[in-house]
C-alpha positions in Angstrom: 40.6 60.9 26.6 40.6 57.3 28.1 37.8 55.1 27.7 35.3 55.6 30.6 33.9 52.2 32.2 30.5 52.4 33.9 30.1 48.7 35.4 27.0 46.9 34.2 25.1 45.8 37.0 25.1 41.5 36.9 21.8 41.1 38.6 17.9 41.6 36.5 16.8 44.8 36.6 13.6 43.8 37.6 14.5 43.8 41.3 16.0 47.7 41.2 15.7 49.6 44.5 13.0 52.3 44.6 12.9 55.7 43.9 11.0 57.0 47.3 13.1 59.2 49.4 12.3 62.9 49.0 14.5 65.8 49.9 12.6 65.9 53.5 13.7 62.3 54.1 16.8 62.6 52.3 18.1 66.0 54.8 16.4 64.1 57.8 18.8 61.3 56.9 21.9 63.2 56.5 21.4 65.2 60.0 20.1 61.7 61.6 23.5 59.8 60.8 25.7 62.7 61.6 24.4 64.1 65.0 24.3 60.8 67.2 25.8 60.7 70.4 28.9 62.7 69.6 27.6 66.1 70.2 26.3 65.2 73.5 29.2 63.5 74.8 32.5 64.8 73.2 32.4 68.3 74.5 33.7 67.8 78.0 36.6 65.2 76.9 37.3 68.1 74.4 37.3 70.6 77.2 39.4 68.2 79.1 42.3 68.0 76.0 41.7 71.4 75.1 41.4 74.2 77.9 40.8 77.0 75.8 37.6 77.9 74.5 38.6 79.8 71.2 41.0 76.8 70.4 37.9 74.9 70.8 35.7 76.8 68.7 38.7 76.8 66.0 38.5 72.9 65.7 34.6 73.0 65.7 34.5 75.8 63.1 37.5 74.5 60.7 36.3 70.7 60.6 32.9 72.0 59.8 34.0 73.9 57.1 36.1 70.8 56.2 33.2 68.6 56.0 31.4 71.4 53.7 33.9 71.4 51.5 33.8 67.4 51.1 30.0 67.6 50.8 30.1 70.0 47.9 32.7 67.4 46.0 30.3 64.4 47.5 27.5 66.4 45.8 28.9 66.3 42.4 30.0 62.9 42.8 26.6 62.0 43.6 24.6 63.6 40.7 27.0 62.3 38.5 26.5 58.6 39.3 23.5 58.6 41.2 23.4 55.0 42.1 23.0 52.9 45.0 26.5 52.1 46.8 27.9 56.1 47.2 31.5 56.1 47.7 32.0 52.6 46.7 30.8 53.5 43.3 32.8 57.0 43.1 35.9 55.0 44.0 35.0 52.0 41.8 35.0 54.3 38.9 37.7 56.4 40.1 40.4 54.0 40.7 39.3 50.4 40.0 37.6 47.5 41.5 40.6 46.9 43.9 39.9 50.4 45.3 36.3 49.8 45.7 36.4 46.7 47.2 38.9 47.9 49.9 36.1 49.9 51.0 33.3 47.8 50.8 35.5 45.4 52.8 36.1 47.7 55.6 32.8 48.9 55.4 30.9 45.9 55.4 33.4 43.9 58.0 34.8 46.7 60.1 33.4 50.4 60.3 29.7 49.9 59.9 29.4 47.0 62.4 31.4 48.9 65.0 29.5 52.2 64.4 26.2 50.7 64.7 27.1 48.2 68.1 28.5 51.5 69.5 25.6 53.8 68.9 23.4 50.8 70.1 25.6 50.3 73.2 25.5 54.1 74.3 21.7 53.9 73.5 21.4 51.0 76.5 23.7 53.1 78.6 21.6 55.9 78.3 18.5 54.5 78.8 19.7 52.7 81.8 20.8 55.9 83.1 17.5 57.5 82.5 15.7 54.6 84.3 18.3 55.0 87.3 19.3 51.5 86.9 23.2 49.9 87.0 24.5 49.5 83.6 25.4 45.8 84.0 27.3 44.6 80.8 24.4 41.6 80.0 21.5 44.4 80.4 23.7 47.0 78.0 24.5 44.1 75.6 20.6 42.8 75.6 19.3 46.5 75.3 21.7 47.1 72.3 21.1 43.8 70.8 17.1 44.8 70.7 17.4 48.1 69.3 19.4 46.6 66.3 17.4 43.6 65.6 14.2 46.1 65.8 15.9 48.9 63.3 17.2 46.5 60.9 13.4 44.5 60.7 12.3 48.5 60.2 14.8 48.7 57.4 14.2 45.5 55.4 10.6 46.7 55.3 11.3 49.5 53.1 13.5 52.4 52.7 10.1 54.5 53.2 10.1 53.2 56.9 13.4 53.9 57.4 13.3 57.1 55.8 10.2 58.1 58.3 11.9 56.7 61.5 14.8 59.0 60.8 12.4 61.9 59.9 11.2 61.6 63.6 14.1 61.3 65.4 15.9 63.9 63.6 13.0 66.5 64.4 13.1 65.4 68.0 16.7 66.2 68.2 17.3 69.3 66.3 14.4 70.6 68.4 16.4 69.6 71.3 19.3 71.3 70.4 17.9 74.2 69.3 16.4 74.6 72.9 19.5 73.7 74.7 21.2 76.6 72.4 17.8 79.4 72.8 17.4 78.3 76.5 21.2 78.7 77.5 21.3 82.0 76.1 17.6 83.6 76.8 17.1 81.9 79.9 20.5 80.3 81.7 22.7 81.9 84.2 25.8 82.0 81.8 28.3 84.4 81.2 29.9 85.5 78.1 33.4 85.9 80.0 33.8 81.9 80.0 34.6 82.4 75.8 37.5 84.3 76.5 39.5 82.0 79.0 42.4 80.7 78.2 44.4 77.5 79.2 47.6 76.1 78.1 47.3 73.8 74.9 49.6 70.8 74.4 50.1 69.5 71.3 49.0 65.7 71.9 45.9 67.3 73.6 44.9 69.2 70.5 46.0 66.2 68.7 43.3 63.5 70.4 40.8 66.5 70.4 41.1 66.1 66.8 39.4 62.6 67.0 36.5 64.0 68.9 35.6 66.6 66.5 35.8 64.4 63.6 33.8 61.7 65.0 31.0 64.0 65.9 31.3 65.1 62.5 31.4 61.4 60.9 28.5 59.8 58.9 27.3 62.3 56.4 29.1 60.6 53.5 26.4 57.8 53.9 24.1 59.9 52.5 25.4 59.6 49.2 25.0 55.6 49.4 21.4 56.1 49.2 21.5 58.0 45.9 19.8 55.1 44.0 17.0 55.4 45.8 16.1 59.3 45.8 13.7 60.4 43.8 14.9 62.8 41.0 18.9 62.7 42.8 20.1 64.9 39.9 18.2 67.8 41.0 17.6 66.8 45.0 20.9 65.1 46.0 23.2 68.3 45.7 20.2 69.8 48.1 19.6 67.2 50.4 23.8 67.2 51.3 24.3 71.0 51.4 20.8 71.8 53.3 21.8 69.2 56.0 25.3 69.8 56.2 24.9 73.6 56.9 22.0 72.5 59.4 25.1 70.1 61.3 27.5 72.9 61.2 25.1 75.4 62.9 23.8 73.3 65.7 27.3 71.8 66.3 29.0 75.4 66.7 25.5 76.7 68.4 25.6 74.0 71.1 29.2 74.4 71.9 28.6 78.2 72.4 26.0 77.3 74.8 27.8 74.9 76.4 30.8 77.5 77.6 28.5 80.6 77.9 26.8 78.1 81.0 29.9 76.9 82.7 33.6 77.7 82.3 35.9 75.4 80.3 37.3 73.6 83.6 33.8 72.7 85.1 32.9 71.7 81.4 36.0 69.3 81.5 34.6 67.5 84.6 31.1 66.8 83.7 30.2 62.9 84.3 27.1 62.7 82.9 25.7 64.0 79.4 26.4 68.1 79.3 23.3 68.4 77.9 21.5 67.4 80.7 23.6 69.0 83.0 22.9 72.2 81.2 19.5 71.6 80.9 19.0 70.8 84.6 20.5 74.3 85.5 18.1 75.9 83.2 14.7 74.1 83.7 15.2 71.5 86.8 15.7 68.2 86.8 12.7 67.6 84.8 13.8 69.5 82.1 17.1 67.4 82.7 15.1 64.1 82.2 13.6 65.3 79.2 16.6 66.3 77.5 17.7 62.6 78.3 15.0 61.2 76.2 16.1 63.4 73.1 19.4 62.7 73.4 18.6 58.4 73.2 16.5 59.5 70.4 19.0 61.3 68.9 21.4 58.2 69.3 18.7 56.0 68.4 18.0 57.9 64.6 21.5 57.7 64.3 21.9 54.5 64.9 18.8 53.4 62.3 20.3 56.0 59.5 23.8 54.0 60.0 21.3 50.4 59.6 19.5 51.9 56.4 22.3 53.5 54.2 25.4 51.9 54.7 24.4 48.7 53.8 23.8 49.9 50.3 27.2 49.2 50.1 27.2 45.3 49.7 24.3 45.3 47.7 26.1 47.2 45.0 29.4 44.9 45.4 27.0 42.1 45.2 25.7 43.6 41.7 29.0 44.3 40.5 29.9 40.5 41.0 33.1 41.6 43.5 31.1 39.6 46.8 28.6 37.1 47.2 25.8 37.3 44.8 23.1 37.1 47.2 24.2 40.2 48.9 22.7 42.1 45.7 19.0 40.9 46.0 16.5 42.7 46.9 13.3 41.6 49.0 10.6 40.7 46.3 7.5 42.3 48.6 9.8 45.5 49.7 12.4 46.1 47.2 15.2 46.7 50.2 18.4 44.9 50.0 17.2 42.6 53.0 20.1 40.0 52.9 22.9 43.0 53.3 20.6 44.8 56.3 20.2 41.2 57.8 24.2 40.4 57.7 25.2 43.9 58.3 23.0 43.7 61.5 24.3 40.1 62.4 27.7 41.6 62.7 26.6 44.4 64.6 25.3 42.5 67.1 28.5 40.4 67.5 30.4 43.7 67.7 28.2 44.5 70.4 29.0 41.5 72.4 33.0 41.8 71.9 32.8 45.6 72.2 35.6 46.4 75.3 36.8 49.8 74.8 34.2 52.4 73.3 37.0 55.6 73.0 39.9 53.4 71.4 37.8 52.0 68.8 36.0 55.0 67.7 39.3 56.5 67.3 40.5 53.3 65.4 37.9 53.3 62.7 37.3 57.3 62.2 41.0 57.1 61.2 40.1 54.5 58.7 36.9 55.9 57.5 38.2 59.4 57.3 41.4 58.1 55.4 39.1 56.4 52.9 36.9 59.8 52.9 40.7 61.6 51.1 40.2 58.9 48.0 36.5 59.3 47.5 36.6 63.4 47.7 39.6 62.9 45.6 38.0 60.9 43.0 36.4 64.6 41.8 39.6 65.3 40.4 39.9 61.5 38.7 36.6 61.7 37.3 36.7 65.2 36.0 39.6 63.8 33.4 38.0 60.2 33.1 34.0 61.2 32.4 34.8 65.1 31.2 31.9 64.7 29.0 29.4 63.2 31.2 26.6 65.7 32.8 26.9 67.1 35.9 23.8 68.5 37.5 26.2 70.3 39.9 29.6 71.4 39.9 31.7 71.6 43.2 31.9 75.1 43.4 35.6 77.3 43.2 36.9 74.0 41.9 39.8 72.7 42.8 40.5 75.0 45.8 37.0 73.1 47.5 37.9 69.5 47.4 41.6 70.3 47.7 40.6 72.1 51.3 38.9 68.9 52.0 41.8 66.6 51.5 44.5 69.0 53.1 42.4 69.2 55.7 41.9 65.7 56.4 45.4 64.4 55.8 46.2 67.2 58.4 43.6 65.7 61.0 43.8 62.0 60.5 47.6 62.5 60.9 47.6 64.9 64.3 44.9 61.6 65.5 47.7 58.8 64.9 50.4 61.3 66.2 48.5 61.9 69.5 47.3 58.0 69.6 50.9 57.1 69.5 52.0 59.5 72.1 50.0 58.0 74.7 50.6 54.4 73.3 48.1 53.7 71.5 49.0 52.4 68.5 45.3 51.2 67.4 44.9 53.4 64.3 48.2 51.7 62.8 46.3 48.5 62.9 43.2 49.8 61.2 45.1 51.0 58.1 46.9 47.9 58.4 43.6 46.3 58.0 42.4 48.5 55.2 45.8 47.7 53.2 44.9 44.0 53.9 42.0 44.5 51.8 44.2 44.5 48.6 45.5 41.3 48.8 42.1 39.2 49.8 40.6 41.5 46.5 43.4 39.8 44.5 42.6 35.9 45.9 38.9 37.1 45.5 39.7 37.5 41.8 41.7 34.2 41.4 38.9 32.3 42.7 36.6 33.6 40.7 38.7 32.7 37.9 39.2 29.2 38.8 35.3 28.7 39.6 
């Protein structure tokens, strides 16, 4: 058996992150990050690409199951290596520093800032829609930047503050989705026959719809990045991940059933406003539609907060391992949070708000990169079962190796379909995203040479 290397932190243990996040806060975080704008925006897009309710529900169910399989593998990895940094730590221990650097490179400079910028921009657009104000670009950007600054400051104050914000916003969004589901079936004037309508499904449309579904499920992995701040992670991480994913999948499938019950798939594809507002207005009138709009904004605000809370822990962990600038690994002397990483990531997100041009293209671009990385992250279960065979595992992935293999194979098929579907319509940006990921390897090589020469 090869020797197991556990990286020793390069900074003093005196400023460790505090373990203050419990089961409720962690579960709220995974639900809060994952349920953002997607479930309220992507269903009409998917209906337009795949005009068949049974195929639509099949997509949601399939990628829900694939995500649960990935979460079960992550539960094992998180309890095996309950350190701040999550996927970065898994990749580092399984494949070495180069792979971990590339993941961190993408998270610090590309995927996280763009995800934060996108969520902040959507939040601003929905707010202006609610107020009946025109969505001029400078106004949208100003509101988005204000949201990023506010939540960055809240998370610098402490993980408990950030988790508390996630707890409140998650409660609101879950309540809103439950209200839509129950309201549609108990009070709505819908028809179950809508679920059996059929339309021609084209391969290219199906492949592009996969991107929208994956984007809506994207985000659950971030909860593993706060393992260093979860109380008793060996006991709680598996419960947080599994319960959180079951809540998410149940709500997504229920919401889509409610949408399709209330309107035919052809009408669903024509929705211009948020579909949840349309459905609620049909059930409870304009006032109900306005209330649900507030809930949608709360959902997006919560996802934005969850991203800012969890994802800066990656550059924090990288800095502690000497892979990037040491100041990113410093914690605040009073609040014990990775304040430098939070501020830098917030600043890059603000730059992305100002530079963002095509929301849908950027989402596809970065979903491909992030989920390609998740294939290797979940694959780390296979590697570490050999490299760390003797290490205690408070939680073991059930039905191993089939569960992680299901995620790996399903994600490879899904990401390949997205890339193929985008190329079919002349969009090669996902290929550029993968090229940027690959560029991280020579950057890592140069960084190591610079460190040696220093």
